[in-house]
A tleap script that builds the chain and sets N, CA, C and O, in Angstrom:
source leaprc.protein.ff14SB
mol = sequence {
  NMET GLN VAL VAL ASN THR LYS SER MET PHE
  SER TYR ILE CYS ARG THR LEU ASP ASP ILE
  ASP HIE GLN ARG ILE SER LEU ASN GLU ALA
  THR VAL LYS SER ASN LEU ILE LYS GLN ALA
  VAL SER VAL LEU ASN TYR GLU LEU LYS ARG
  ALA VAL THR GLU GLN LEU LEU SER ASP THR
  ALA THR ALA ILE ARG GLN VAL GLU SER LYS
  GLY PHE ASP ASP THR THR HIE VAL LYS MET
  ILE GLU ASN THR CLYS
}
set mol.1.N position { 0.831 -1.143 -0.025 }
set mol.1.CA position { 0.011 -0.011 0.028 }
set mol.1.C position { 0.882 1.234 -0.031 }
set mol.1.O position { 1.973 1.252 0.539 }
set mol.2.N position { 0.430 2.244 -0.691 }
set mol.2.CA position { 1.228 3.457 -0.900 }
set mol.2.C position { 0.655 4.572 0.028 }
set mol.2.O position { -0.557 4.715 0.194 }
set mol.3.N position { 1.608 5.359 0.628 }
set mol.3.CA position { 1.207 6.462 1.452 }
set mol.3.C position { 0.521 7.537 0.577 }
set mol.3.O position { 1.039 7.872 -0.488 }
set mol.4.N position { -0.607 8.068 1.001 }
set mol.4.CA position { -1.305 8.992 0.240 }
set mol.4.C position { -1.534 10.263 1.057 }
set mol.4.O position { -1.921 10.225 2.225 }
set mol.5.N position { -1.274 11.398 0.383 }
set mol.5.CA position { -1.623 12.701 0.934 }
set mol.5.C position { -2.377 13.502 -0.109 }
set mol.5.O position { -2.610 13.008 -1.212 }
set mol.6.N position { -2.759 14.714 0.210 }
set mol.6.CA position { -3.537 15.522 -0.753 }
set mol.6.C position { -2.781 15.762 -2.073 }
set mol.6.O position { -3.364 15.756 -3.158 }
set mol.7.N position { -1.432 15.978 -1.933 }
set mol.7.CA position { -0.645 16.257 -3.130 }
set mol.7.C position { -0.626 15.055 -4.070 }
set mol.7.O position { -0.836 15.179 -5.276 }
set mol.8.N position { -0.355 13.824 -3.448 }
set mol.8.CA position { -0.327 12.629 -4.380 }
set mol.8.C position { -1.717 12.324 -4.868 }
set mol.8.O position { -1.850 11.818 -5.982 }
set mol.9.N position { -2.745 12.590 -4.131 }
set mol.9.CA position { -4.080 12.284 -4.588 }
set mol.9.C position { -4.453 13.278 -5.808 }
set mol.9.O position { -5.058 12.868 -6.799 }
set mol.10.N position { -4.068 14.527 -5.660 }
set mol.10.CA position { -4.338 15.481 -6.755 }
set mol.10.C position { -3.533 15.063 -8.012 }
set mol.10.O position { -4.019 15.181 -9.137 }
set mol.11.N position { -2.318 14.582 -7.799 }
set mol.11.CA position { -1.522 14.101 -8.989 }
set mol.11.C position { -2.182 12.907 -9.624 }
set mol.11.O position { -2.227 12.803 -10.849 }
set mol.12.N position { -2.708 11.983 -8.796 }
set mol.12.CA position { -3.403 10.827 -9.399 }
set mol.12.C position { -4.638 11.314 -10.160 }
set mol.12.O position { -4.874 10.829 -11.266 }
set mol.13.N position { -5.423 12.226 -9.642 }
set mol.13.CA position { -6.580 12.752 -10.368 }
set mol.13.C position { -6.188 13.377 -11.683 }
set mol.13.O position { -6.873 13.172 -12.685 }
set mol.14.N position { -5.105 14.137 -11.713 }
set mol.14.CA position { -4.665 14.826 -12.844 }
set mol.14.C position { -4.181 13.759 -13.929 }
set mol.14.O position { -4.429 13.924 -15.123 }
set mol.15.N position { -3.515 12.718 -13.472 }
set mol.15.CA position { -3.070 11.653 -14.392 }
set mol.15.C position { -4.250 10.945 -14.930 }
set mol.15.O position { -4.236 10.573 -16.104 }
set mol.16.N position { -5.280 10.726 -14.160 }
set mol.16.CA position { -6.507 10.049 -14.623 }
set mol.16.C position { -7.220 10.922 -15.651 }
set mol.16.O position { -7.669 10.412 -16.678 }
set mol.17.N position { -7.330 12.154 -15.414 }
set mol.17.CA position { -7.908 13.103 -16.382 }
set mol.17.C position { -7.145 13.090 -17.658 }
set mol.17.O position { -7.744 13.141 -18.732 }
set mol.18.N position { -5.788 13.019 -17.584 }
set mol.18.CA position { -4.959 13.039 -18.776 }
set mol.18.C position { -5.171 11.662 -19.524 }
set mol.18.O position { -5.192 11.639 -20.754 }
set mol.19.N position { -5.316 10.594 -18.823 }
set mol.19.CA position { -5.599 9.288 -19.414 }
set mol.19.C position { -6.930 9.329 -20.165 }
set mol.19.O position { -7.051 8.801 -21.270 }
set mol.20.N position { -7.915 9.961 -19.551 }
set mol.20.CA position { -9.238 10.059 -20.200 }
set mol.20.C position { -9.148 10.914 -21.483 }
set mol.20.O position { -9.696 10.563 -22.528 }
set mol.21.N position { -8.444 12.032 -21.360 }
set mol.21.CA position { -8.315 12.914 -22.505 }
set mol.21.C position { -7.639 12.283 -23.691 }
set mol.21.O position { -7.985 12.537 -24.844 }
set mol.22.N position { -6.623 11.418 -23.367 }
set mol.22.CA position { -5.864 10.737 -24.491 }
set mol.22.C position { -6.423 9.306 -24.761 }
set mol.22.O position { -5.803 8.497 -25.451 }
set mol.23.N position { -7.571 9.050 -24.208 }
set mol.23.CA position { -8.279 7.754 -24.412 }
set mol.23.C position { -7.390 6.547 -24.126 }
set mol.23.O position { -7.403 5.564 -24.867 }
set mol.24.N position { -6.615 6.635 -23.037 }
set mol.24.CA position { -5.782 5.505 -22.651 }
set mol.24.C position { -6.525 4.544 -21.731 }
set mol.24.O position { -6.136 3.385 -21.585 }
set mol.25.N position { -7.611 5.042 -21.104 }
set mol.25.CA position { -8.514 4.210 -20.325 }
set mol.25.C position { -9.967 4.387 -20.797 }
set mol.25.O position { -10.332 5.396 -21.401 }
set mol.26.N position { -10.765 3.378 -20.497 }
set mol.26.CA position { -12.167 3.427 -20.926 }
set mol.26.C position { -12.934 4.243 -19.922 }
set mol.26.O position { -12.433 4.569 -18.846 }
set mol.27.N position { -14.207 4.583 -20.299 }
set mol.27.CA position { -15.020 5.337 -19.446 }
set mol.27.C position { -15.430 4.524 -18.181 }
set mol.27.O position { -15.675 5.102 -17.123 }
set mol.28.N position { -15.500 3.171 -18.313 }
set mol.28.CA position { -15.800 2.321 -17.195 }
set mol.28.C position { -14.642 2.359 -16.239 }
set mol.28.O position { -14.883 2.421 -15.033 }
set mol.29.N position { -13.436 2.327 -16.667 }
set mol.29.CA position { -12.285 2.469 -15.810 }
set mol.29.C position { -12.221 3.803 -15.089 }
set mol.29.O position { -11.879 3.924 -13.913 }
set mol.30.N position { -12.581 4.803 -15.903 }
set mol.30.CA position { -12.593 6.173 -15.342 }
set mol.30.C position { -13.686 6.321 -14.244 }
set mol.30.O position { -13.483 7.013 -13.246 }
set mol.31.N position { -14.820 5.670 -14.450 }
set mol.31.CA position { -15.880 5.674 -13.423 }
set mol.31.C position { -15.459 4.995 -12.160 }
set mol.31.O position { -15.723 5.492 -11.065 }
set mol.32.N position { -14.811 3.875 -12.290 }
set mol.32.CA position { -14.282 3.133 -11.131 }
set mol.32.C position { -13.288 4.021 -10.341 }
set mol.32.O position { -13.391 4.171 -9.123 }
set mol.33.N position { -12.309 4.609 -11.098 }
set mol.33.CA position { -11.367 5.446 -10.446 }
set mol.33.C position { -12.033 6.687 -9.734 }
set mol.33.O position { -11.655 7.112 -8.643 }
set mol.34.N position { -13.006 7.188 -10.434 }
set mol.34.CA position { -13.780 8.360 -9.879 }
set mol.34.C position { -14.457 8.006 -8.574 }
set mol.34.O position { -14.495 8.816 -7.648 }
set mol.35.N position { -14.997 6.787 -8.496 }
set mol.35.CA position { -15.683 6.350 -7.227 }
set mol.35.C position { -14.651 6.176 -6.134 }
set mol.35.O position { -14.898 6.562 -4.991 }
set mol.36.N position { -13.473 5.592 -6.462 }
set mol.36.CA position { -12.409 5.392 -5.502 }
set mol.36.C position { -11.886 6.726 -4.976 }
set mol.36.O position { -11.589 6.870 -3.791 }
set mol.37.N position { -11.781 7.687 -5.872 }
set mol.37.CA position { -11.285 9.025 -5.500 }
set mol.37.C position { -12.299 9.685 -4.543 }
set mol.37.O position { -11.918 10.332 -3.567 }
set mol.38.N position { -13.519 9.515 -4.829 }
set mol.38.CA position { -14.603 10.108 -4.008 }
set mol.38.C position { -14.477 9.583 -2.548 }
set mol.38.O position { -14.563 10.325 -1.569 }
set mol.39.N position { -14.269 8.263 -2.485 }
set mol.39.CA position { -14.104 7.585 -1.163 }
set mol.39.C position { -12.887 8.105 -0.436 }
set mol.39.O position { -12.929 8.346 0.771 }
set mol.40.N position { -11.812 8.277 -1.161 }
set mol.40.CA position { -10.563 8.722 -0.522 }
set mol.40.C position { -10.722 10.192 -0.028 }
set mol.40.O position { -10.233 10.553 1.042 }
set mol.41.N position { -11.395 10.993 -0.813 }
set mol.41.CA position { -11.690 12.421 -0.436 }
set mol.41.C position { -12.522 12.418 0.813 }
set mol.41.O position { -12.276 13.216 1.718 }
set mol.42.N position { -13.484 11.558 0.891 }
set mol.42.CA position { -14.323 11.478 2.075 }
set mol.42.C position { -13.509 11.164 3.355 }
set mol.42.O position { -13.718 11.718 4.434 }
set mol.43.N position { -12.598 10.259 3.142 }
set mol.43.CA position { -11.717 9.943 4.340 }
set mol.43.C position { -10.868 11.143 4.726 }
set mol.43.O position { -10.740 11.469 5.906 }
set mol.44.N position { -10.300 11.787 3.747 }
set mol.44.CA position { -9.503 12.983 4.071 }
set mol.44.C position { -10.302 14.085 4.728 }
set mol.44.O position { -9.850 14.734 5.671 }
set mol.45.N position { -11.498 14.282 4.210 }
set mol.45.CA position { -12.413 15.311 4.834 }
set mol.45.C position { -12.759 14.965 6.282 }
set mol.45.O position { -12.826 15.830 7.156 }
set mol.46.N position { -12.986 13.610 6.511 }
set mol.46.CA position { -13.236 13.187 7.878 }
set mol.46.C position { -12.056 13.491 8.804 }
set mol.46.O position { -12.208 13.959 9.933 }
set mol.47.N position { -10.889 13.202 8.266 }
set mol.47.CA position { -9.653 13.403 9.130 }
set mol.47.C position { -9.466 14.982 9.368 }
set mol.47.O position { -9.050 15.417 10.442 }
set mol.48.N position { -9.789 15.762 8.337 }
set mol.48.CA position { -9.651 17.211 8.562 }
set mol.48.C position { -10.669 17.717 9.625 }
set mol.48.O position { -10.314 18.479 10.524 }
set mol.49.N position { -11.871 17.295 9.501 }
set mol.49.CA position { -12.931 17.661 10.462 }
set mol.49.C position { -12.546 17.190 11.879 }
set mol.49.O position { -12.726 17.911 12.861 }
set mol.50.N position { -12.020 15.978 11.951 }
set mol.50.CA position { -11.606 15.400 13.249 }
set mol.50.C position { -10.508 16.230 13.843 }
set mol.50.O position { -10.540 16.514 15.041 }
set mol.51.N position { -9.568 16.618 13.083 }
set mol.51.CA position { -8.389 17.386 13.564 }
set mol.51.C position { -8.899 18.794 14.032 }
set mol.51.O position { -8.449 19.322 15.048 }
set mol.52.N position { -9.787 19.335 13.304 }
set mol.52.CA position { -10.353 20.672 13.708 }
set mol.52.C position { -11.094 20.588 14.979 }
set mol.52.O position { -10.995 21.461 15.843 }
set mol.53.N position { -11.870 19.495 15.102 }
set mol.53.CA position { -12.669 19.282 16.348 }
set mol.53.C position { -11.766 19.037 17.504 }
set mol.53.O position { -12.002 19.561 18.592 }
set mol.54.N position { -10.743 18.262 17.311 }
set mol.54.CA position { -9.739 18.019 18.408 }
set mol.54.C position { -9.124 19.292 18.834 }
set mol.54.O position { -8.921 19.487 20.033 }
set mol.55.N position { -8.816 20.158 17.956 }
set mol.55.CA position { -8.155 21.452 18.319 }
set mol.55.C position { -9.143 22.330 19.044 }
set mol.55.O position { -8.784 22.972 20.031 }
set mol.56.N position { -10.354 22.375 18.593 }
set mol.56.CA position { -11.367 23.127 19.285 }
set mol.56.C position { -11.648 22.649 20.752 }
set mol.56.O position { -11.879 23.446 21.661 }
set mol.57.N position { -11.614 21.337 20.907 }
set mol.57.CA position { -11.792 20.793 22.203 }
set mol.57.C position { -10.646 20.603 23.134 }
set mol.57.O position { -10.770 20.078 24.241 }
set mol.58.N position { -9.473 21.070 22.622 }
set mol.58.CA position { -8.226 20.800 23.367 }
set mol.58.C position { -8.232 21.610 24.675 }
set mol.58.O position { -7.546 21.222 25.621 }
set mol.59.N position { -8.989 22.728 24.759 }
set mol.59.CA position { -9.006 23.538 25.986 }
set mol.59.C position { -10.002 23.023 27.018 }
set mol.59.O position { -10.018 23.470 28.165 }
set mol.60.N position { -10.875 22.025 26.567 }
set mol.60.CA position { -11.871 21.566 27.483 }
set mol.60.C position { -11.495 20.148 27.958 }
set mol.60.O position { -10.530 19.539 27.497 }
set mol.61.N position { -12.319 19.659 28.911 }
set mol.61.CA position { -12.080 18.347 29.413 }
set mol.61.C position { -12.618 17.269 28.517 }
set mol.61.O position { -12.377 16.092 28.786 }
set mol.62.N position { -13.339 17.604 27.458 }
set mol.62.CA position { -13.936 16.574 26.553 }
set mol.62.C position { -12.876 16.013 25.709 }
set mol.62.O position { -12.056 16.737 25.145 }
set mol.63.N position { -12.879 14.690 25.611 }
set mol.63.CA position { -11.940 14.007 24.762 }
set mol.63.C position { -12.638 13.138 23.733 }
set mol.63.O position { -13.682 12.547 24.008 }
set mol.64.N position { -12.041 13.063 22.522 }
set mol.64.CA position { -12.688 12.246 21.454 }
set mol.64.C position { -12.232 10.890 21.665 }
set mol.64.O position { -11.038 10.691 21.891 }
set mol.65.N position { -13.091 9.902 21.614 }
set mol.65.CA position { -12.796 8.511 21.795 }
set mol.65.C position { -11.947 8.088 20.610 }
set mol.65.O position { -12.262 8.445 19.475 }
set mol.66.N position { -10.899 7.350 20.837 }
set mol.66.CA position { -10.028 6.830 19.784 }
set mol.66.C position { -10.543 5.503 19.232 }
set mol.66.O position { -10.106 4.427 19.639 }
set mol.67.N position { -11.483 5.611 18.295 }
set mol.67.CA position { -12.095 4.436 17.687 }
set mol.67.C position { -11.040 3.703 16.797 }
set mol.67.O position { -10.993 2.473 16.792 }
set mol.68.N position { -10.224 4.440 16.069 }
set mol.68.CA position { -9.301 3.849 15.153 }
set mol.68.C position { -8.286 2.950 15.818 }
set mol.68.O position { -7.858 1.950 15.243 }
set mol.69.N position { -7.896 3.309 17.046 }
set mol.69.CA position { -6.838 2.569 17.719 }
set mol.69.C position { -7.313 1.445 18.579 }
set mol.69.O position { -6.527 0.635 19.069 }
set mol.70.N position { -8.654 1.399 18.767 }
set mol.70.CA position { -9.223 0.300 19.633 }
set mol.70.C position { -9.484 -0.952 18.761 }
set mol.70.O position { -10.034 -0.902 17.661 }
set mol.71.N position { -9.056 -2.027 19.331 }
set mol.71.CA position { -9.378 -3.302 18.648 }
set mol.71.C position { -10.820 -3.615 18.714 }
set mol.71.O position { -11.468 -3.364 19.730 }
set mol.72.N position { -11.370 -4.181 17.614 }
set mol.72.CA position { -12.785 -4.492 17.658 }
set mol.72.C position { -12.973 -5.941 18.155 }
set mol.72.O position { -12.106 -6.798 17.991 }
set mol.73.N position { -14.116 -6.164 18.754 }
set mol.73.CA position { -14.437 -7.515 19.171 }
set mol.73.C position { -14.505 -8.489 18.012 }
set mol.73.O position { -15.056 -8.155 16.963 }
set mol.74.N position { -13.960 -9.680 18.172 }
set mol.74.CA position { -13.962 -10.651 17.121 }
set mol.74.C position { -15.304 -11.425 17.193 }
set mol.74.O position { -15.482 -12.328 18.011 }
set mol.75.N position { -16.188 -11.045 16.343 }
set mol.75.CA position { -17.511 -11.690 16.338 }
set mol.75.C position { -17.636 -12.771 15.262 }
set mol.75.O position { -18.692 -13.381 15.094 }
set mol.76.N position { -16.549 -12.991 14.549 }
set mol.76.CA position { -16.622 -13.952 13.437 }
set mol.76.C position { -16.720 -15.407 13.972 }
set mol.76.O position { -17.175 -16.307 13.266 }
set mol.77.N position { -16.308 -15.600 15.161 }
set mol.77.CA position { -16.357 -16.978 15.670 }
set mol.77.C position { -17.501 -17.233 16.608 }
set mol.77.O position { -17.592 -18.314 17.190 }
set mol.78.N position { -18.406 -16.235 16.777 }
set mol.78.CA position { -19.651 -16.465 17.609 }
set mol.78.C position { -20.607 -17.244 16.850 }
set mol.78.O position { -20.920 -16.918 15.705 }
set mol.79.N position { -21.107 -18.306 17.461 }
set mol.79.CA position { -22.088 -19.190 16.798 }
set mol.79.C position { -23.431 -18.639 17.147 }
set mol.79.O position { -23.684 -18.195 18.267 }
set mol.80.N position { -24.313 -18.680 16.131 }
set mol.80.CA position { -25.719 -18.287 16.360 }
set mol.80.C position { -26.421 -19.433 17.044 }
set mol.80.O position { -26.300 -20.595 16.655 }
set mol.81.N position { -27.164 -19.069 18.083 }
set mol.81.CA position { -27.938 -20.099 18.819 }
set mol.81.C position { -29.331 -20.144 18.188 }
set mol.81.O position { -30.054 -19.148 18.179 }
set mol.82.N position { -29.683 -21.276 17.679 }
set mol.82.CA position { -30.989 -21.419 17.092 }
set mol.82.C position { -32.044 -21.712 18.138 }
set mol.82.O position { -31.785 -22.429 19.105 }
set mol.83.N position { -33.228 -21.163 17.950 }
set mol.83.CA position { -34.357 -21.441 18.886 }
set mol.83.C position { -34.968 -22.770 18.476 }
set mol.83.O position { -35.437 -22.914 17.347 }
set mol.84.N position { -34.968 -23.682 19.321 }
set mol.84.CA position { -35.579 -24.955 18.984 }
set mol.84.C position { -36.801 -25.075 19.865 }
set mol.84.O position { -36.727 -24.935 21.085 }
set mol.85.N position { -37.904 -25.332 19.239 }
set mol.85.CA position { -39.146 -25.423 19.929 }
set mol.85.C position { -39.649 -26.795 19.940 }
set mol.85.O position { -40.716 -27.057 20.496 }
savepdb mol mol.pdb
quit
């Protein structure tokens, strides 16, 4: 996996637009890339809003829960109990 920041993402978008202009990729491929770019932008926007919120709350006693660093419960091995009547 490659490290991504806004500069590298913008470069990727520009290369994709260039590929479309020169017909090196199909419209289907461009659509898939566009959807992935939208998802990546959403993640970056989330991180930006989170950073701003943390900065605004830094003077208060309120803390943002660290969801990303918490391990999630492993529910893949939980067996469903069937009701038998």
